[in-house]
PQR file of N, CA, C, O and H, with PARSE charges and radii, in Angstrom:
ATOM      1  N   UNK A   1      19.921-102.212 -11.942 -0.4000 1.5000
ATOM      2  CA  UNK A   1      19.964-101.320 -13.088 -0.0000 2.0000
ATOM      3  C   UNK A   1      18.766-100.373 -12.998  0.5500 1.7000
ATOM      4  O   UNK A   1      17.638-100.790 -12.738 -0.5500 1.4000
ATOM      5  N   UNK A   2      19.041 -99.114 -13.218 -0.4000 1.5000
ATOM      6  CA  UNK A   2      17.957 -98.132 -13.159 -0.0000 2.0000
ATOM      7  C   UNK A   2      17.153 -98.163 -14.457  0.5500 1.7000
ATOM      8  O   UNK A   2      17.582 -98.717 -15.469 -0.5500 1.4000
ATOM      9  H   UNK A   2      19.958 -98.776 -13.429  0.4000 1.0000
ATOM     10  N   UNK A   3      15.994 -97.561 -14.391 -0.4000 1.5000
ATOM     11  CA  UNK A   3      15.123 -97.524 -15.563 -0.0000 2.0000
ATOM     12  C   UNK A   3      15.769 -96.737 -16.709  0.5500 1.7000
ATOM     13  O   UNK A   3      15.620 -97.101 -17.875 -0.5500 1.4000
ATOM     14  H   UNK A   3      15.645 -97.111 -13.569  0.4000 1.0000
ATOM     15  N   UNK A   4      16.478 -95.672 -16.378 -0.4000 1.5000
ATOM     16  CA  UNK A   4      17.153 -94.858 -17.391 -0.0000 2.0000
ATOM     17  C   UNK A   4      18.255 -95.668 -18.077  0.5500 1.7000
ATOM     18  O   UNK A   4      18.413 -95.602 -19.296 -0.5500 1.4000
ATOM     19  H   UNK A   4      16.599 -95.376 -15.431  0.4000 1.0000
ATOM     20  N   UNK A   5      19.010 -96.428 -17.292 -0.4000 1.5000
ATOM     21  CA  UNK A   5      20.069 -97.269 -17.864 -0.0000 2.0000
ATOM     22  C   UNK A   5      19.480 -98.335 -18.783  0.5500 1.7000
ATOM     23  O   UNK A   5      20.031 -98.639 -19.842 -0.5500 1.4000
ATOM     24  H   UNK A   5      18.882 -96.482 -16.302  0.4000 1.0000
ATOM     25  N   UNK A   6      18.358 -98.890 -18.360 -0.4000 1.5000
ATOM     26  CA  UNK A   6      17.697 -99.908 -19.181 -0.0000 2.0000
ATOM     27  C   UNK A   6      17.214 -99.310 -20.502  0.5500 1.7000
ATOM     28  O   UNK A   6      17.335 -99.943 -21.551 -0.5500 1.4000
ATOM     29  H   UNK A   6      17.911 -98.643 -17.501  0.4000 1.0000
ATOM     30  N   UNK A   7      16.671 -98.103 -20.454 -0.4000 1.5000
ATOM     31  CA  UNK A   7      16.214 -97.448 -21.679 -0.0000 2.0000
ATOM     32  C   UNK A   7      17.377 -97.184 -22.629  0.5500 1.7000
ATOM     33  O   UNK A   7      17.251 -97.353 -23.841 -0.5500 1.4000
ATOM     34  H   UNK A   7      16.573 -97.589 -19.602  0.4000 1.0000
ATOM     35  N   UNK A   8      18.512 -96.769 -22.066 -0.4000 1.5000
ATOM     36  CA  UNK A   8      19.699 -96.525 -22.888 -0.0000 2.0000
ATOM     37  C   UNK A   8      20.159 -97.819 -23.549  0.5500 1.7000
ATOM     38  O   UNK A   8      20.491 -97.838 -24.735 -0.5500 1.4000
ATOM     39  H   UNK A   8      18.615 -96.632 -21.081  0.4000 1.0000
ATOM     40  N   UNK A   9      20.174 -98.911 -22.765 -0.4000 1.5000
ATOM     41  CA  UNK A   9      20.586-100.206 -23.321 -0.0000 2.0000
ATOM     42  C   UNK A   9      19.629-100.675 -24.414  0.5500 1.7000
ATOM     43  O   UNK A   9      20.055-101.202 -25.442 -0.5500 1.4000
ATOM     44  H   UNK A   9      19.904 -98.896 -21.802  0.4000 1.0000
ATOM     45  N   UNK A  10      18.338-100.480 -24.180 -0.4000 1.5000
ATOM     46  CA  UNK A  10      17.345-100.897 -25.193 -0.0000 2.0000
ATOM     47  C   UNK A  10      17.494-100.076 -26.481  0.5500 1.7000
ATOM     48  O   UNK A  10      17.327-100.612 -27.577 -0.5500 1.4000
ATOM     49  H   UNK A  10      17.992-100.052 -23.345  0.4000 1.0000
ATOM     50  N   UNK A  11      17.801 -98.801 -26.356 -0.4000 1.5000
ATOM     51  CA  UNK A  11      18.006 -97.964 -27.535 -0.0000 2.0000
ATOM     52  C   UNK A  11      19.256 -98.417 -28.291  0.5500 1.7000
ATOM     53  O   UNK A  11      19.246 -98.502 -29.519 -0.5500 1.4000
ATOM     54  H   UNK A  11      17.937 -98.366 -25.465  0.4000 1.0000
ATOM     55  N   UNK A  12      20.320 -98.705 -27.563 -0.4000 1.5000
ATOM     56  CA  UNK A  12      21.558 -99.185 -28.178 -0.0000 2.0000
ATOM     57  C   UNK A  12      21.318-100.527 -28.848  0.5500 1.7000
ATOM     58  O   UNK A  12      21.823-100.780 -29.942 -0.5500 1.4000
ATOM     59  H   UNK A  12      20.328 -98.637 -26.565  0.4000 1.0000
ATOM     60  N   UNK A  13      20.548-101.387 -28.191 -0.4000 1.5000
ATOM     61  CA  UNK A  13      20.218-102.698 -28.745 -0.0000 2.0000
ATOM     62  C   UNK A  13      19.477-102.555 -30.071  0.5500 1.7000
ATOM     63  O   UNK A  13      19.794-103.247 -31.038 -0.5500 1.4000
ATOM     64  H   UNK A  13      20.138-101.182 -27.303  0.4000 1.0000
ATOM     65  N   UNK A  14      18.507-101.674 -30.118 -0.4000 1.5000
ATOM     66  CA  UNK A  14      17.747-101.454 -31.353 -0.0000 2.0000
ATOM     67  C   UNK A  14      18.659-100.943 -32.466  0.5500 1.7000
ATOM     68  O   UNK A  14      18.534-101.353 -33.620 -0.5500 1.4000
ATOM     69  H   UNK A  14      18.250-101.112 -29.332  0.4000 1.0000
ATOM     70  N   UNK A  15      19.571-100.049 -32.111 -0.4000 1.5000
ATOM     71  CA  UNK A  15      20.516 -99.498 -33.086 -0.0000 2.0000
ATOM     72  C   UNK A  15      21.437-100.596 -33.646  0.5500 1.7000
ATOM     73  O   UNK A  15      21.667-100.666 -34.853 -0.5500 1.4000
ATOM     74  H   UNK A  15      19.673 -99.716 -31.173  0.4000 1.0000
ATOM     75  N   UNK A  16      21.949-101.437 -32.767 -0.4000 1.5000
ATOM     76  CA  UNK A  16      22.840-102.522 -33.199 -0.0000 2.0000
ATOM     77  C   UNK A  16      22.099-103.554 -34.043  0.5500 1.7000
ATOM     78  O   UNK A  16      22.635-104.063 -35.028 -0.5500 1.4000
ATOM     79  H   UNK A  16      21.762-101.381 -31.786  0.4000 1.0000
ATOM     80  N   UNK A  17      20.872-103.856 -33.654 -0.4000 1.5000
ATOM     81  CA  UNK A  17      20.078-104.814 -34.430 -0.0000 2.0000
ATOM     82  C   UNK A  17      19.802-104.280 -35.831  0.5500 1.7000
ATOM     83  O   UNK A  17      19.835-105.035 -36.802 -0.5500 1.4000
ATOM     84  H   UNK A  17      20.437-103.443 -32.854  0.4000 1.0000
ATOM     85  N   UNK A  18      19.530-102.985 -35.938 -0.4000 1.5000
ATOM     86  CA  UNK A  18      19.285-102.378 -37.250 -0.0000 2.0000
ATOM     87  C   UNK A  18      20.548-102.442 -38.108  0.5500 1.7000
ATOM     88  O   UNK A  18      20.480-102.777 -39.290 -0.5500 1.4000
ATOM     89  H   UNK A  18      19.502-102.372 -35.149  0.4000 1.0000
ATOM     90  N   UNK A  19      21.699-102.122 -37.516 -0.4000 1.5000
ATOM     91  CA  UNK A  19      22.949-102.189 -38.266 -0.0000 2.0000
ATOM     92  C   UNK A  19      23.234-103.620 -38.712  0.5500 1.7000
ATOM     93  O   UNK A  19      23.724-103.844 -39.819 -0.5500 1.4000
ATOM     94  H   UNK A  19      21.755-101.850 -36.555  0.4000 1.0000
ATOM     95  N   UNK A  20      22.928-104.584 -37.853 -0.4000 1.5000
ATOM     96  CA  UNK A  20      23.127-106.004 -38.191 -0.0000 2.0000
ATOM     97  C   UNK A  20      22.255-106.388 -39.386  0.5500 1.7000
ATOM     98  O   UNK A  20      22.722-107.055 -40.309 -0.5500 1.4000
ATOM     99  H   UNK A  20      22.531-104.402 -36.954  0.4000 1.0000
ATOM    100  N   UNK A  21      20.995-105.968 -39.366 -0.4000 1.5000
ATOM    101  CA  UNK A  21      20.080-106.261 -40.486 -0.0000 2.0000
ATOM    102  C   UNK A  21      20.560-105.586 -41.766  0.5500 1.7000
ATOM    103  O   UNK A  21      20.519-106.183 -42.842 -0.5500 1.4000
ATOM    104  H   UNK A  21      20.616-105.426 -38.616  0.4000 1.0000
ATOM    105  N   UNK A  22      21.019-104.331 -41.647 -0.4000 1.5000
ATOM    106  CA  UNK A  22      21.515-103.595 -42.814 -0.0000 2.0000
ATOM    107  C   UNK A  22      22.722-104.292 -43.435  0.5500 1.7000
ATOM    108  O   UNK A  22      22.827-104.405 -44.656 -0.5500 1.4000
ATOM    109  H   UNK A  22      21.052-103.846 -40.773  0.4000 1.0000
ATOM    110  N   UNK A  23      23.628-104.755 -42.583 -0.4000 1.5000
ATOM    111  CA  UNK A  23      24.799-105.472 -43.088 -0.0000 2.0000
ATOM    112  C   UNK A  23      24.390-106.768 -43.770  0.5500 1.7000
ATOM    113  O   UNK A  23      24.925-107.121 -44.821 -0.5500 1.4000
ATOM    114  H   UNK A  23      23.543-104.664 -41.590  0.4000 1.0000
ATOM    115  N   UNK A  24      23.451-107.466 -43.176 -0.4000 1.5000
ATOM    116  CA  UNK A  24      22.963-108.712 -43.768 -0.0000 2.0000
ATOM    117  C   UNK A  24      22.388-108.453 -45.158  0.5500 1.7000
ATOM    118  O   UNK A  24      22.641-109.209 -46.096 -0.5500 1.4000
ATOM    119  H   UNK A  24      23.016-107.179 -42.323  0.4000 1.0000
ATOM    120  N   UNK A  25      21.613-107.380 -45.280 -0.4000 1.5000
ATOM    121  CA  UNK A  25      21.027-107.009 -46.569 -0.0000 2.0000
ATOM    122  C   UNK A  25      22.115-106.643 -47.579  0.5500 1.7000
ATOM    123  O   UNK A  25      22.046-107.046 -48.740 -0.5500 1.4000
ATOM    124  H   UNK A  25      21.407-106.765 -44.518  0.4000 1.0000
ATOM    125  N   UNK A  26      23.113-105.882 -47.140 -0.4000 1.5000
ATOM    126  CA  UNK A  26      24.203-105.468 -48.028 -0.0000 2.0000
ATOM    127  C   UNK A  26      25.030-106.662 -48.489  0.5500 1.7000
ATOM    128  O   UNK A  26      25.408-106.747 -49.658 -0.5500 1.4000
ATOM    129  H   UNK A  26      23.169-105.555 -46.197  0.4000 1.0000
ATOM    130  N   UNK A  27      25.306-107.571 -47.580 -0.4000 1.5000
ATOM    131  CA  UNK A  27      26.070-108.777 -47.941 -0.0000 2.0000
ATOM    132  C   UNK A  27      25.294-109.597 -48.955  0.5500 1.7000
ATOM    133  O   UNK A  27      25.859-110.080 -49.936 -0.5500 1.4000
ATOM    134  H   UNK A  27      24.999-107.501 -46.631  0.4000 1.0000
ATOM    135  N   UNK A  28      24.012-109.751 -48.720 -0.4000 1.5000
ATOM    136  CA  UNK A  28      23.178-110.521 -49.655 -0.0000 2.0000
ATOM    137  C   UNK A  28      23.102-109.835 -51.019  0.5500 1.7000
ATOM    138  O   UNK A  28      23.141-110.503 -52.053 -0.5500 1.4000
ATOM    139  H   UNK A  28      23.553-109.359 -47.923  0.4000 1.0000
ATOM    140  N   UNK A  29      22.995-108.518 -51.024 -0.4000 1.5000
ATOM    141  CA  UNK A  29      22.933-107.773 -52.285 -0.0000 2.0000
ATOM    142  C   UNK A  29      24.231-107.936 -53.068  0.5500 1.7000
ATOM    143  O   UNK A  29      24.205-108.114 -54.285 -0.5500 1.4000
ATOM    144  H   UNK A  29      22.964-107.976 -50.185  0.4000 1.0000
ATOM    145  N   UNK A  30      25.357-107.875 -52.377 -0.4000 1.5000
ATOM    146  CA  UNK A  30      26.645-108.066 -53.054 -0.0000 2.0000
ATOM    147  C   UNK A  30      26.745-109.462 -53.644  0.5500 1.7000
ATOM    148  O   UNK A  30      27.247-109.636 -54.754 -0.5500 1.4000
ATOM    149  H   UNK A  30      25.378-107.730 -51.388  0.4000 1.0000
ATOM    150  N   UNK A  31      26.270-110.458 -52.908 -0.4000 1.5000
ATOM    151  CA  UNK A  31      26.300-111.840 -53.399 -0.0000 2.0000
ATOM    152  C   UNK A  31      25.385-111.994 -54.616  0.5500 1.7000
ATOM    153  O   UNK A  31      25.743-112.661 -55.587 -0.5500 1.4000
ATOM    154  H   UNK A  31      25.862-110.317 -52.006  0.4000 1.0000
ATOM    155  N   UNK A  32      24.215-111.378 -54.559 -0.4000 1.5000
ATOM    156  CA  UNK A  32      23.266-111.482 -55.673 -0.0000 2.0000
ATOM    157  C   UNK A  32      23.784-110.802 -56.943  0.5500 1.7000
ATOM    158  O   UNK A  32      23.515-111.254 -58.056 -0.5500 1.4000
ATOM    159  H   UNK A  32      23.925-110.836 -53.770  0.4000 1.0000
ATOM    160  N   UNK A  33      24.537-109.700 -56.757 -0.4000 1.5000
ATOM    161  CA  UNK A  33      25.075-108.974 -57.914 -0.0000 2.0000
ATOM    162  C   UNK A  33      26.349-109.619 -58.441  0.5500 1.7000
ATOM    163  O   UNK A  33      26.850-109.235 -59.497 -0.5500 1.4000
ATOM    164  H   UNK A  33      24.756-109.333 -55.853  0.4000 1.0000
ATOM    165  N   UNK A  34      26.866-110.580 -57.722 -0.4000 1.5000
ATOM    166  CA  UNK A  34      28.070-111.251 -58.164 -0.0000 2.0000
ATOM    167  C   UNK A  34      29.337-110.466 -57.889  0.5500 1.7000
ATOM    168  O   UNK A  34      30.350-110.678 -58.554 -0.5500 1.4000
ATOM    169  H   UNK A  34      26.460-110.892 -56.863  0.4000 1.0000
ATOM    170  N   UNK A  35      29.298-109.565 -56.922 -0.4000 1.5000
ATOM    171  CA  UNK A  35      30.477-108.788 -56.560 -0.0000 2.0000
ATOM    172  C   UNK A  35      31.476-109.725 -55.887  0.5500 1.7000
ATOM    173  O   UNK A  35      31.138-110.442 -54.946 -0.5500 1.4000
ATOM    174  H   UNK A  35      28.475-109.393 -56.382  0.4000 1.0000
ATOM    175  N   UNK A  36      32.707-109.705 -56.383 -0.4000 1.5000
ATOM    176  CA  UNK A  36      33.715-110.619 -55.857 -0.0000 2.0000
ATOM    177  C   UNK A  36      34.788-109.895 -55.051  0.5500 1.7000
ATOM    178  O   UNK A  36      35.956-110.281 -55.083 -0.5500 1.4000
ATOM    179  H   UNK A  36      32.982-109.123 -57.147  0.4000 1.0000
ATOM    180  N   UNK A  37      34.405-108.870 -54.345 -0.4000 1.5000
ATOM    181  CA  UNK A  37      35.342-108.152 -53.497 -0.0000 2.0000
ATOM    182  C   UNK A  37      35.399-108.886 -52.158  0.5500 1.7000
ATOM    183  O   UNK A  37      34.677-108.559 -51.216 -0.5500 1.4000
ATOM    184  H   UNK A  37      33.455-108.557 -54.319  0.4000 1.0000
ATOM    185  N   UNK A  38      36.276-109.884 -52.102 -0.4000 1.5000
ATOM    186  CA  UNK A  38      36.344-110.736 -50.917 -0.0000 2.0000
ATOM    187  C   UNK A  38      36.772-109.977 -49.671  0.5500 1.7000
ATOM    188  O   UNK A  38      36.319-110.288 -48.569 -0.5500 1.4000
ATOM    189  H   UNK A  38      36.863-110.150 -52.866  0.4000 1.0000
ATOM    190  N   UNK A  39      37.634-108.994 -49.834 -0.4000 1.5000
ATOM    191  CA  UNK A  39      38.074-108.205 -48.687 -0.0000 2.0000
ATOM    192  C   UNK A  39      36.901-107.436 -48.084  0.5500 1.7000
ATOM    193  O   UNK A  39      36.714-107.426 -46.867 -0.5500 1.4000
ATOM    194  H   UNK A  39      38.002-108.742 -50.729  0.4000 1.0000
ATOM    195  N   UNK A  40      36.121-106.799 -48.937 -0.4000 1.5000
ATOM    196  CA  UNK A  40      34.948-106.049 -48.471 -0.0000 2.0000
ATOM    197  C   UNK A  40      33.944-106.987 -47.801  0.5500 1.7000
ATOM    198  O   UNK A  40      33.428-106.682 -46.725 -0.5500 1.4000
ATOM    199  H   UNK A  40      36.273-106.807 -49.925  0.4000 1.0000
ATOM    200  N   UNK A  41      33.668-108.126 -48.437 -0.4000 1.5000
ATOM    201  CA  UNK A  41      32.725-109.092 -47.857 -0.0000 2.0000
ATOM    202  C   UNK A  41      33.232-109.595 -46.511  0.5500 1.7000
ATOM    203  O   UNK A  41      32.462-109.724 -45.560 -0.5500 1.4000
ATOM    204  H   UNK A  41      34.086-108.373 -49.310  0.4000 1.0000
ATOM    205  N   UNK A  42      34.509-109.873 -46.437 -0.4000 1.5000
ATOM    206  CA  UNK A  42      35.100-110.363 -45.202 -0.0000 2.0000
ATOM    207  C   UNK A  42      34.961-109.338 -44.083  0.5500 1.7000
ATOM    208  O   UNK A  42      34.618-109.693 -42.955 -0.5500 1.4000
ATOM    209  H   UNK A  42      35.135-109.767 -47.210  0.4000 1.0000
ATOM    210  N   UNK A  43      35.222-108.077 -44.386 -0.4000 1.5000
ATOM    211  CA  UNK A  43      35.090-107.022 -43.383 -0.0000 2.0000
ATOM    212  C   UNK A  43      33.646-106.863 -42.922  0.5500 1.7000
ATOM    213  O   UNK A  43      33.379-106.662 -41.737 -0.5500 1.4000
ATOM    214  H   UNK A  43      35.500-107.789 -45.302  0.4000 1.0000
ATOM    215  N   UNK A  44      32.728-106.954 -43.863 -0.4000 1.5000
ATOM    216  CA  UNK A  44      31.314-106.817 -43.518 -0.0000 2.0000
ATOM    217  C   UNK A  44      30.861-107.975 -42.632  0.5500 1.7000
ATOM    218  O   UNK A  44      30.129-107.779 -41.662 -0.5500 1.4000
ATOM    219  H   UNK A  44      32.945-107.116 -44.826  0.4000 1.0000
ATOM    220  N   UNK A  45      31.301-109.171 -42.975 -0.4000 1.5000
ATOM    221  CA  UNK A  45      30.920-110.344 -42.181 -0.0000 2.0000
ATOM    222  C   UNK A  45      31.537-110.280 -40.790  0.5500 1.7000
ATOM    223  O   UNK A  45      30.901-110.668 -39.810 -0.5500 1.4000
ATOM    224  H   UNK A  45      31.896-109.330 -43.763  0.4000 1.0000
ATOM    225  N   UNK A  46      32.767-109.796 -40.698 -0.4000 1.5000
ATOM    226  CA  UNK A  46      33.420-109.658 -39.398 -0.0000 2.0000
ATOM    227  C   UNK A  46      32.661-108.651 -38.543  0.5500 1.7000
ATOM    228  O   UNK A  46      32.418-108.898 -37.362 -0.5500 1.4000
ATOM    229  H   UNK A  46      33.284-109.481 -41.493  0.4000 1.0000
ATOM    230  N   UNK A  47      32.287-107.526 -39.129 -0.4000 1.5000
ATOM    231  CA  UNK A  47      31.520-106.510 -38.400 -0.0000 2.0000
ATOM    232  C   UNK A  47      30.185-107.079 -37.941  0.5500 1.7000
ATOM    233  O   UNK A  47      29.730-106.806 -36.831 -0.5500 1.4000
ATOM    234  H   UNK A  47      32.484-107.325 -40.089  0.4000 1.0000
ATOM    235  N   UNK A  48      29.561-107.873 -38.807 -0.4000 1.5000
ATOM    236  CA  UNK A  48      28.281-108.474 -38.472 -0.0000 2.0000
ATOM    237  C   UNK A  48      28.422-109.398 -37.256  0.5500 1.7000
ATOM    238  O   UNK A  48      27.549-109.413 -36.388 -0.5500 1.4000
ATOM    239  H   UNK A  48      29.931-108.095 -39.710  0.4000 1.0000
ATOM    240  N   UNK A  49      29.504-110.159 -37.191 -0.4000 1.5000
ATOM    241  CA  UNK A  49      29.746-111.022 -36.039 -0.0000 2.0000
ATOM    242  C   UNK A  49      30.003-110.211 -34.770  0.5500 1.7000
ATOM    243  O   UNK A  49      29.556-110.587 -33.686 -0.5500 1.4000
ATOM    244  H   UNK A  49      30.213-110.147 -37.896  0.4000 1.0000
ATOM    245  N   UNK A  50      30.728-109.094 -34.910 -0.4000 1.5000
ATOM    246  CA  UNK A  50      30.963-108.222 -33.760 -0.0000 2.0000
ATOM    247  C   UNK A  50      29.638-107.675 -33.233  0.5500 1.7000
ATOM    248  O   UNK A  50      29.409-107.621 -32.025 -0.5500 1.4000
ATOM    249  H   UNK A  50      31.092-108.789 -35.791  0.4000 1.0000
ATOM    250  N   UNK A  51      28.777-107.274 -34.155 -0.4000 1.5000
ATOM    251  CA  UNK A  51      27.466-106.760 -33.759 -0.0000 2.0000
ATOM    252  C   UNK A  51      26.660-107.830 -33.036  0.5500 1.7000
ATOM    253  O   UNK A  51      25.997-107.550 -32.037 -0.5500 1.4000
ATOM    254  H   UNK A  51      28.963-107.318 -35.137  0.4000 1.0000
ATOM    255  N   UNK A  52      26.723-109.056 -33.546 -0.4000 1.5000
ATOM    256  CA  UNK A  52      25.988-110.154 -32.917 -0.0000 2.0000
ATOM    257  C   UNK A  52      26.467-110.349 -31.480  0.5500 1.7000
ATOM    258  O   UNK A  52      25.652-110.558 -30.580 -0.5500 1.4000
ATOM    259  H   UNK A  52      27.262-109.283 -34.357  0.4000 1.0000
ATOM    260  N   UNK A  53      27.778-110.284 -31.257 -0.4000 1.5000
ATOM    261  CA  UNK A  53      28.329-110.420 -29.916 -0.0000 2.0000
ATOM    262  C   UNK A  53      27.854-109.289 -29.005  0.5500 1.7000
ATOM    263  O   UNK A  53      27.485-109.527 -27.855 -0.5500 1.4000
ATOM    264  H   UNK A  53      28.439-110.115 -31.988  0.4000 1.0000
ATOM    265  N   UNK A  54      27.864-108.061 -29.521 -0.4000 1.5000
ATOM    266  CA  UNK A  54      27.395-106.915 -28.729 -0.0000 2.0000
ATOM    267  C   UNK A  54      25.914-107.041 -28.395  0.5500 1.7000
ATOM    268  O   UNK A  54      25.495-106.734 -27.279 -0.5500 1.4000
ATOM    269  H   UNK A  54      28.164-107.868 -30.455  0.4000 1.0000
ATOM    270  N   UNK A  55      25.130-107.490 -29.360 -0.4000 1.5000
ATOM    271  CA  UNK A  55      23.693-107.688 -29.144 -0.0000 2.0000
ATOM    272  C   UNK A  55      23.472-108.723 -28.046  0.5500 1.7000
ATOM    273  O   UNK A  55      22.620-108.542 -27.176 -0.5500 1.4000
ATOM    274  H   UNK A  55      25.470-107.739 -30.267  0.4000 1.0000
ATOM    275  N   UNK A  56      24.236-109.798 -28.091 -0.4000 1.5000
ATOM    276  CA  UNK A  56      24.126-110.845 -27.077 -0.0000 2.0000
ATOM    277  C   UNK A  56      24.496-110.308 -25.695  0.5500 1.7000
ATOM    278  O   UNK A  56      23.827-110.614 -24.707 -0.5500 1.4000
ATOM    279  H   UNK A  56      24.928-109.945 -28.798  0.4000 1.0000
ATOM    280  N   UNK A  57      25.557-109.510 -25.626 -0.4000 1.5000
ATOM    281  CA  UNK A  57      25.978-108.937 -24.341 -0.0000 2.0000
ATOM    282  C   UNK A  57      24.893-108.040 -23.750  0.5500 1.7000
ATOM    283  O   UNK A  57      24.610-108.097 -22.553 -0.5500 1.4000
ATOM    284  H   UNK A  57      26.100-109.261 -26.428  0.4000 1.0000
ATOM    285  N   UNK A  58      24.297-107.222 -24.593 -0.4000 1.5000
ATOM    286  CA  UNK A  58      23.246-106.316 -24.101 -0.0000 2.0000
ATOM    287  C   UNK A  58      22.018-107.111 -23.675  0.5500 1.7000
ATOM    288  O   UNK A  58      21.408-106.814 -22.648 -0.5500 1.4000
ATOM    289  H   UNK A  58      24.527-107.176 -25.565  0.4000 1.0000
ATOM    290  N   UNK A  59      21.655-108.121 -24.462 -0.4000 1.5000
ATOM    291  CA  UNK A  59      20.517-108.968 -24.083 -0.0000 2.0000
ATOM    292  C   UNK A  59      20.765-109.642 -22.743  0.5500 1.7000
ATOM    293  O   UNK A  59      19.853-109.758 -21.925 -0.5500 1.4000
ATOM    294  H   UNK A  59      22.151-108.362 -25.296  0.4000 1.0000
ATOM    295  N   UNK A  60      21.994-110.085 -22.516 -0.4000 1.5000
ATOM    296  CA  UNK A  60      22.334-110.719 -21.246 -0.0000 2.0000
ATOM    297  C   UNK A  60      22.198-109.741 -20.082  0.5500 1.7000
ATOM    298  O   UNK A  60      21.779-110.130 -18.992 -0.5500 1.4000
ATOM    299  H   UNK A  60      22.735-109.990 -23.181  0.4000 1.0000
ATOM    300  N   UNK A  61      22.547-108.482 -20.304 -0.4000 1.5000
ATOM    301  CA  UNK A  61      22.411-107.469 -19.252 -0.0000 2.0000
ATOM    302  C   UNK A  61      20.939-107.169 -18.979  0.5500 1.7000
ATOM    303  O   UNK A  61      20.540-106.966 -17.832 -0.5500 1.4000
ATOM    304  H   UNK A  61      22.888-108.166 -21.189  0.4000 1.0000
ATOM    305  N   UNK A  62      20.139-107.144 -20.041 -0.4000 1.5000
ATOM    306  CA  UNK A  62      18.724-106.815 -19.881 -0.0000 2.0000
ATOM    307  C   UNK A  62      17.933-107.975 -19.298  0.5500 1.7000
ATOM    308  O   UNK A  62      16.985-107.765 -18.541 -0.5500 1.4000
ATOM    309  H   UNK A  62      20.463-107.309 -20.973  0.4000 1.0000
ATOM    310  N   UNK A  63      18.316-109.192 -19.644 -0.4000 1.5000
ATOM    311  CA  UNK A  63      17.609-110.379 -19.184 -0.0000 2.0000
ATOM    312  C   UNK A  63      18.604-111.309 -18.474  0.5500 1.7000
ATOM    313  O   UNK A  63      19.031-112.310 -19.048 -0.5500 1.4000
ATOM    314  H   UNK A  63      19.086-109.363 -20.259  0.4000 1.0000
ATOM    315  N   UNK A  64      18.966-110.986 -17.250 -0.4000 1.5000
ATOM    316  CA  UNK A  64      19.967-111.811 -16.562 -0.0000 2.0000
ATOM    317  C   UNK A  64      19.472-113.237 -16.370  0.5500 1.7000
ATOM    318  O   UNK A  64      18.279-113.487 -16.194 -0.5500 1.4000
ATOM    319  H   UNK A  64      18.619-110.172 -16.784  0.4000 1.0000
ATOM    320  N   UNK A  65      20.422-114.162 -16.408 -0.4000 1.5000
ATOM    321  CA  UNK A  65      20.127-115.575 -16.236 -0.0000 2.0000
ATOM    322  C   UNK A  65      19.956-115.851 -14.745  0.5500 1.7000
ATOM    323  O   UNK A  65      20.936-115.898 -14.001 -0.5500 1.4000
ATOM    324  H   UNK A  65      21.391-113.959 -16.551  0.4000 1.0000
ATOM    325  N   UNK A  66      18.723-116.031 -14.317 -0.4000 1.5000
ATOM    326  CA  UNK A  66      18.421-116.239 -12.907 -0.0000 2.0000
ATOM    327  C   UNK A  66      18.295-117.733 -12.640  0.5500 1.7000
ATOM    328  O   UNK A  66      17.454-118.418 -13.223 -0.5500 1.4000
ATOM    329  H   UNK A  66      17.927-115.992 -14.921  0.4000 1.0000
ATOM    330  N   UNK A  67      19.139-118.214 -11.756 -0.4000 1.5000
ATOM    331  CA  UNK A  67      19.089-119.629 -11.391 -0.0000 2.0000
ATOM    332  C   UNK A  67      18.201-119.755 -10.157  0.5500 1.7000
ATOM    333  O   UNK A  67      18.481-119.177  -9.107 -0.5500 1.4000
ATOM    334  H   UNK A  67      19.822-117.658 -11.283  0.4000 1.0000
ATOM    335  N   UNK A  68      17.140-120.511 -10.306 -0.4000 1.5000
ATOM    336  CA  UNK A  68      16.187-120.637  -9.201 -0.0000 2.0000
ATOM    337  C   UNK A  68      16.527-121.825  -8.319  0.5500 1.7000
ATOM    338  O   UNK A  68      15.831-122.085  -7.338 -0.5500 1.4000
ATOM    339  H   UNK A  68      16.912-120.981 -11.159  0.4000 1.0000
TER
END
């Protein structure tokens, strides 16, 4: 992987992590306010899981598992 590709991946990783944190905050805020829009909560939680998977994939590319 070139240095430019790594920088692009790190930027994407930071963006996804921020979106994941934002969703977590929004989900918690909805729960605290007692909002019972289960469809909205479900969609947000699903997106959050998708982001977690993408974050894991990028981390795996940046830090390959080297078997010694």
